[in-house]
N, CA, C and O of each residue as an XYZ file, in Angstrom:
348
protein
N      -3.831    -15.674      3.827
C      -2.500    -15.266      3.430
C      -1.483    -16.060      4.247
O      -1.664    -16.307      5.439
N      -0.430    -16.441      3.574
C       0.627    -17.195      4.248
C       1.371    -16.310      5.243
O       1.518    -15.103      5.050
N       1.829    -16.947      6.305
C       2.571    -16.199      7.321
C       4.059    -16.132      7.007
O       4.740    -15.190      7.410
N       4.560    -17.125      6.291
C       5.972    -17.121      5.930
C       6.110    -17.491      4.451
O       5.351    -18.316      3.941
N       7.063    -16.890      3.777
C       7.264    -17.202      2.360
C       7.980    -18.543      2.184
O       8.731    -18.985      3.054
N       7.732    -19.166      1.057
C       8.431    -20.409      0.758
C       9.880    -20.085      0.389
O      10.193    -18.963     -0.011
N      10.738    -21.060      0.524
C      12.155    -20.865      0.217
C      12.349    -20.504     -1.258
O      13.226    -19.707     -1.592
N      11.534    -21.087     -2.135
C      11.646    -20.808     -3.567
C      11.352    -19.335     -3.859
O      12.046    -18.708     -4.660
N      10.330    -18.787     -3.211
C       9.994    -17.385     -3.443
C      10.975    -16.440     -2.755
O      11.215    -15.338     -3.247
N      11.534    -16.848     -1.644
C      12.585    -16.039     -1.029
C      13.766    -15.913     -1.982
O      14.358    -14.843     -2.115
N      14.099    -17.010     -2.637
C      15.213    -16.991     -3.584
C      14.882    -16.091     -4.779
O      15.729    -15.321     -5.232
N      13.647    -16.189     -5.287
C      13.238    -15.308     -6.392
C      13.317    -13.846     -5.963
O      13.774    -12.994     -6.725
N      12.872    -13.561     -4.751
C      12.886    -12.188     -4.243
C      14.317    -11.669     -4.119
O      14.581    -10.503     -4.410
N      15.234    -12.526     -3.693
C      16.641    -12.117     -3.568
C      17.230    -11.719     -4.917
O      18.071    -10.823     -4.992
N      16.791    -12.381     -5.975
C      17.355    -12.156     -7.306
C      16.736    -10.961     -8.033
O      17.240    -10.544     -9.076
N      15.644    -10.406     -7.488
C      14.992     -9.288     -8.155
C      15.849     -8.025     -8.084
O      16.512     -7.772     -7.078
N      15.832     -7.238     -9.154
C      16.484     -5.923     -9.087
C      15.760     -5.065     -8.045
O      14.580     -5.279     -7.766
N      16.460     -4.116     -7.486
C      15.901     -3.268     -6.424
C      14.607     -2.591     -6.872
O      13.646     -2.528     -6.107
N      14.577     -2.089     -8.094
C      13.395     -1.385     -8.596
C      12.178     -2.311     -8.654
O      11.076     -1.903     -8.288
N      12.364     -3.529     -9.103
C      11.250     -4.486     -9.166
C      10.777     -4.863     -7.764
O       9.576     -5.009     -7.537
N      11.693     -5.020     -6.836
C      11.323     -5.320     -5.446
C      10.516     -4.162     -4.854
O       9.550     -4.384     -4.125
N      10.911     -2.943     -5.167
C      10.170     -1.778     -4.692
C       8.761     -1.750     -5.270
O       7.807     -1.408     -4.572
N       8.631     -2.106     -6.532
C       7.301     -2.153     -7.154
C       6.416     -3.194     -6.480
O       5.230     -2.953     -6.250
N       6.985     -4.333     -6.170
C       6.217     -5.356     -5.461
C       5.804     -4.867     -4.074
O       4.670     -5.088     -3.647
N       6.712     -4.211     -3.381
C       6.380     -3.664     -2.066
C       5.260     -2.630     -2.166
O       4.394     -2.562     -1.293
N       5.278     -1.835     -3.222
C       4.246     -0.805     -3.374
C       2.870     -1.418     -3.605
O       1.853     -0.790     -3.311
N       2.831     -2.637     -4.129
C       1.555     -3.317     -4.368
C       1.168     -4.259     -3.233
O       0.110     -4.887     -3.276
N       2.013     -4.356     -2.231
C       1.773     -5.299     -1.137
C       0.494     -4.965     -0.390
O       0.122     -3.801     -0.241
N      -0.160     -5.999      0.070
C      -1.394     -5.849      0.832
C      -1.136     -5.112      2.136
O      -0.024     -5.138      2.663
N      -2.149     -4.468      2.647
C      -2.042     -3.702      3.892
C      -1.526     -4.572      5.033
O      -0.685     -4.145      5.824
N      -2.034     -5.781      5.105
C      -1.629     -6.678      6.190
C      -0.123     -6.975      6.126
O       0.550     -7.024      7.156
N       0.385     -7.169      4.932
C       1.821     -7.408      4.771
C       2.631     -6.182      5.161
O       3.668     -6.293      5.815
N       2.155     -5.025      4.759
C       2.889     -3.797      5.083
C       2.886     -3.545      6.591
O       3.867     -3.037      7.135
N       1.794     -3.896      7.266
C       1.772     -3.747      8.722
C       2.802     -4.655      9.378
O       3.457     -4.272     10.347
N       2.936     -5.856      8.842
C       3.947     -6.775      9.382
C       5.350     -6.214      9.188
O       6.216     -6.362     10.051
N       5.562     -5.573      8.053
C       6.860     -4.950      7.790
C       7.090     -3.786      8.753
O       8.163     -3.661      9.342
N       6.075     -2.939      8.907
C       6.191     -1.781      9.801
C       6.399     -2.203     11.253
O       7.144     -1.561     11.994
N       5.735     -3.284     11.651
C       5.873     -3.787     13.025
C       7.139     -4.619     13.204
O       7.395     -5.149     14.285
N       7.918     -4.729     12.151
C       9.167     -5.498     12.133
C       8.952     -6.976     12.453
O       9.829     -7.639     13.006
N       7.787     -7.472     12.101
C       7.529     -8.903     12.251
C       8.050     -9.667     11.037
O       8.265    -10.878     11.092
N       8.250     -8.927      9.928
C       8.777     -9.518      8.694
C       9.787     -8.554      8.097
O       9.714     -7.341      8.298
N      10.719     -9.116      7.366
C      11.680     -8.285      6.644
C      11.077     -7.867      5.301
O      10.091     -8.449      4.849
N      11.663     -6.876      4.681
C      11.211     -6.445      3.363
C      11.331     -7.599      2.364
O      10.472     -7.769      1.500
N      12.387     -8.379      2.486
C      12.583     -9.520      1.594
C      11.432    -10.523      1.731
O      10.941    -11.046      0.731
N      11.008    -10.786      2.959
C       9.907    -11.720      3.181
C       8.591    -11.183      2.612
O       7.807    -11.934      2.031
N       8.358     -9.883      2.782
C       7.138     -9.274      2.240
C       7.154     -9.347      0.715
O       6.140     -9.679      0.100
N       8.290     -9.042      0.104
C       8.412     -9.128     -1.357
C       8.158    -10.563     -1.818
O       7.452    -10.775     -2.804
N       8.718    -11.538     -1.127
C       8.548    -12.937     -1.509
C       7.082    -13.358     -1.435
O       6.585    -14.023     -2.343
N       6.392    -12.978     -0.371
C       4.978    -13.334     -0.245
C       4.145    -12.617     -1.301
O       3.252    -13.221     -1.894
N       4.425    -11.335     -1.545
C       3.688    -10.597     -2.571
C       3.922    -11.211     -3.943
O       2.989    -11.309     -4.741
N       5.127    -11.618     -4.224
C       5.444    -12.277     -5.486
C       4.645    -13.575     -5.632
O       4.117    -13.869     -6.704
N       4.565    -14.331     -4.564
C       3.804    -15.579     -4.576
C       2.309    -15.305     -4.791
O       1.652    -16.007     -5.561
N       1.781    -14.293     -4.115
C       0.369    -13.923     -4.276
C       0.084    -13.552     -5.726
O      -0.898    -14.005     -6.313
N       0.950    -12.725     -6.293
C       0.732    -12.274     -7.666
C       0.874    -13.419     -8.663
O       0.143    -13.460     -9.652
N       1.787    -14.338     -8.429
C       1.915    -15.507     -9.301
C       0.650    -16.363     -9.254
O       0.186    -16.850    -10.285
N       0.093    -16.544     -8.049
C      -1.144    -17.319     -7.903
C      -2.305    -16.628     -8.610
O      -3.094    -17.277     -9.297
N      -2.408    -15.310     -8.440
C      -3.477    -14.556     -9.085
C      -3.350    -14.607    -10.604
O      -4.354    -14.732    -11.305
N      -2.134    -14.511    -11.117
C      -1.910    -14.586    -12.557
C      -2.308    -15.958    -13.090
O      -2.919    -16.063    -14.153
N      -1.965    -16.986    -12.363
C      -2.325    -18.339    -12.769
C      -3.836    -18.513    -12.820
O      -4.367    -19.096    -13.765
N      -4.530    -18.005    -11.800
C      -5.997    -18.077    -11.773
C      -6.598    -17.293    -12.934
O      -7.546    -17.754    -13.570
N      -6.050    -16.110    -13.213
C      -6.546    -15.290    -14.313
C      -6.369    -16.015    -15.649
O      -7.262    -16.006    -16.497
N      -5.211    -16.638    -15.819
C      -4.966    -17.368    -17.076
C      -5.948    -18.513    -17.252
O      -6.424    -18.758    -18.360
N      -6.255    -19.217    -16.166
C      -7.229    -20.306    -16.241
C      -8.604    -19.776    -16.642
O      -9.272    -20.362    -17.494
N      -9.026    -18.668    -16.029
C     -10.327    -18.083    -16.354
C     -10.371    -17.600    -17.803
O     -11.381    -17.769    -18.488
N      -9.281    -17.004    -18.263
C      -9.240    -16.540    -19.652
C      -9.283    -17.712    -20.626
O      -9.920    -17.623    -21.676
N      -8.613    -18.806    -20.287
C      -8.646    -19.990    -21.145
C     -10.069    -20.549    -21.220
O     -10.525    -20.955    -22.288
N     -10.762    -20.567    -20.087
C     -12.149    -21.029    -20.071
C     -13.032    -20.111    -20.908
O     -13.883    -20.582    -21.663
N     -12.831    -18.806    -20.775
C     -13.603    -17.841    -21.539
C     -13.360    -18.007    -23.034
O     -14.305    -18.016    -23.823
N     -12.109    -18.139    -23.416
C     -11.793    -18.336    -24.843
C     -12.427    -19.613    -25.377
O     -12.918    -19.647    -26.505
N     -12.413    -20.664    -24.561
C     -13.002    -21.930    -24.990
C     -14.507    -21.778    -25.183
O     -15.062    -22.279    -26.161
N     -15.168    -21.089    -24.255
C     -16.611    -20.860    -24.397
C     -16.903    -20.045    -25.647
O     -17.877    -20.300    -26.355
N     -16.046    -19.058    -25.913
C     -16.248    -18.216    -27.090
C     -16.056    -19.026    -28.366
O     -16.773    -18.814    -29.344
N     -15.107    -19.940    -28.370
C     -14.877    -20.792    -29.541
C     -16.061    -21.716    -29.784
O     -16.411    -21.998    -30.930
N     -16.668    -22.179    -28.718
C     -17.810    -23.091    -28.833
C     -19.093    -22.356    -29.188
O     -20.131    -22.976    -29.415
N     -19.016    -21.039    -29.233
C     -20.173    -20.261    -29.639
C     -21.217    -20.123    -28.555
O     -22.414    -20.164    -28.841
N     -20.793    -19.962    -27.329
C     -21.711    -19.776    -26.209
C     -22.388    -18.419    -26.363
O     -21.800    -17.389    -26.034
N     -23.605    -18.416    -26.857
C     -24.323    -17.177    -27.148
C     -24.874    -16.502    -25.893
O     -25.253    -15.332    -25.938
N     -24.922    -17.227    -24.773
C     -25.448    -16.655    -23.534
C     -24.485    -15.671    -22.900
O     -24.898    -14.829    -22.103
N     -23.228    -15.761    -23.234
C     -22.211    -14.888    -22.650
C     -21.834    -13.820    -23.674
O     -21.640    -14.134    -24.849
N     -21.730    -12.574    -23.250
C     -21.347    -11.517    -24.203
C     -19.910    -11.701    -24.680
O     -19.037    -12.131    -23.926
N     -19.689    -11.368    -25.929
C     -18.337    -11.456    -26.498
C     -17.493    -10.351    -25.882
O     -17.936     -9.209    -25.762
N     -16.292    -10.695    -25.499
C     -15.408     -9.744    -24.839
C     -14.083     -9.720    -25.571
O     -13.882    -10.446    -26.544
N     -13.202     -8.896    -25.105
C     -11.871     -8.798    -25.687
C     -11.097    -10.076    -25.429
O     -11.455    -10.870    -24.560
N     -10.055    -10.259    -26.176
C      -9.170    -11.396    -25.988
C      -7.747    -10.910    -26.019
O      -7.405    -10.043    -26.824
N      -6.916    -11.445    -25.166
C      -5.510    -11.074    -25.139
C      -4.817    -11.506    -26.420
O      -3.740    -11.008    -26.747
N      -5.435    -12.436    -27.150
C      -4.837    -12.934    -28.393
C      -5.187    -12.086    -29.598
O      -4.563    -12.236    -30.648
N      -6.176    -11.189    -29.480
C      -6.607    -10.374    -30.618
C      -5.568     -9.348    -30.987
O      -5.769     -8.577    -31.926
């Protein structure tokens, strides 16, 4: 996990509505919340890092789903057919 948020994500965090920032804080990792509680990081910094983490995870998920869809299109019979976000 990164120790400091990038400037781009700090800016995104600043622009978030309060409710969305609170939702991100509620999903923040334990380690991030400890940093906030210990006052080693501000709430804005924790939100920015959590936003970055979630963006990275979403990107990875999209890549995996694209690979899965491609395998399904090619008729990979070894893998069970699953749901698709496009269905």
